[in-house]
N, C-alpha and C positions, 0 to 999 in steps of 0.2 A: 459684436458679431455681425456680419452682414449676410442677410439671407439672398442666397442665389435665386434669381429670377430667370425665368424662360419666357421667350418673346414668342407671342401666339397671335395671329391674326384672326381676328372676328368681323363678320359682317353683320351690319344691325341695319334695321329698316330706319327710315328717316325720323319716325315717331320716337324709337328707342334712343336714337342719337340725340334728338332733341331734348329728351327727358333727363339724359344724362349731362348734357350742357346747362340744363336748368339748375340741376343740383351742383354743378361746379360754380354757378354764378351766386348761390346762395353762402359759399364758402365752407361748406360742410366738408368738402372733398378737395385735396390737393390737384388731383388728375382724374382724368377717365378712367386710367388704370387702378388707381385706388378705389374708385367707386364699384368698379366690376369685380374688384377682388373681394371686396366686403358684400357685394350681392351674393357672389358665388359662396363664400363661406356661409352665409345665411341660408342659402338654399341647400348645401350639403348638411348642415345641421340638421334644417327641416326634414330632409330625405332621410337621415339617420333616424330622427323621432318617429317617422311615419313606419319606417322598417320595424321598429319596436312596437308600435301599436298594432301594425298588422300581424306580428308574431302573437302578441296578447290575443287579439282576436281569434287567431285560428286556435290558440290554446283553449280558449274559452268555448268555441264551437266544439271542439274535439271532448272536452269535459262534459258539456251538455249532452252530447251524442251518447257518452257512456254513463250518463245518470249522476254526474258529479256536479251538484249544484250549490250555490251559497244563498242563505236567508238574507232578506234585505237588510238586517242588522250587521250580519258579516259584511255584505257588499258596502254599505255605508262606513263601517269601521275601517275597512280598507282604503276607501276614498280619502277619509279623514287623515289616515296615517300617510297616505301619498301626498296628500295637500299640505301637511305639516312638513314632511321631507323636502318637499319642493321650495318652502319658505325659508329654509335654513340656508 
């Protein structure tokens, strides 16, 4: 199955253009388009992760304002569980 691609024109500074060219020279990417797509996917994933973190922070702020808090033991238990989940 072939993925349909849309052509988009992007203007880059000379520095960014040179950095992409350097990546292509190392053989890690077949084309500038491939590199830019990979960079964009990484940035979108990062943005999504940051959105989740911001939402958690807002929830924590609201919980604190309403007197809902966790003990140190509860916090570390949640952190350990999250770390374990991420390792799977």
